[in-house]
Residue, then its C-alpha position, 0 to 999 in steps of 0.5 A: x499499499x502506497x502512501x500519498x505525501x502531504x503537509x505534516x500535522x503541524x504544518x498548517x500552524x507555520x501559515x500563521x507566520x505568513x499572514x497579512x496584518x488585516x488577518x491578524x487584525x481580524x484575529x485580534x477582533x474576533x478573540x475580543x468579540x468572543x470575550x465579550x459575547x461570552x463573557x457579558x451573558x455568562x457575567x464573567x464580564x460584570x455588567x447590569x444587564x445579565x446576572x448570575x446565581x452561582x459564582x464563576x469557576x476558578x477555571x472559567x477565565x482561562x477556558x473563555x481566554x483559549x476560546x477567544x484565542x482559537x475562535x479568533x484565530x479560526x475566524x481570521x482564516x475567512x479573511x481571503x488571501x489573494x487568489x485563495x479558495x477554501x474549505x470550511x471546518x464551520x461546524x466543529x468551530x460553531x460546535x466549539x464555541x457553543x460548548x465553551x459558552x454552556x461551560x463557563x455559564x452559571x449553571x442555574x442561569x442556563x434556561x435549557x438546563x434549569x428547565x430540564x433539571x431544575x435548580x438543584x438538578x442544574x447543580x448536581x447534573x449539569x454543573x459537574x459536566x462543564x469542565x468537560x463541556x469546556x474540553x470538548x469546546x476547546x478540542x472542537x475549536x483546535x480542530x476546526x483551526x487546525x482543518x482550516x490551517x492545513x487547508x491553506x497549504x494543501x487541499x483535498x481533491x474531490x475524487x471524480x464521480x463521472x467514472 
């Protein structure tokens, strides 16, 4: 069985060094936007609009920081480079963002968890799985970013379906 030569697993990450300034600006704006979109309604960023019944966990800010960096970089991969076409890993990125949002939020402020499990159930069943949701969210964002970056140096060639 022959192997087809392709990029190494980490080769896509080297493309970050070649990004133009507008991609880096998009990454910074995307990361800041992610912090705002997740941090405000989960009250990691105190504000008068939203409330939180349970204080944030010690790991909520590190999860939000990693999520913001990955989401910012992933969003920046959608800024078109000259004469380049891309495939998408959007589903994994969206799923990762949603899981991270659920992970850092207040377990009893999450209306879906509260409706499904009640106040005690949300604290007893939903709160303990939040670290797992955080890990899954960050892994999915990392996977999506990895796929997007590798797609910049080599893309899959579709099979000829006419034969």
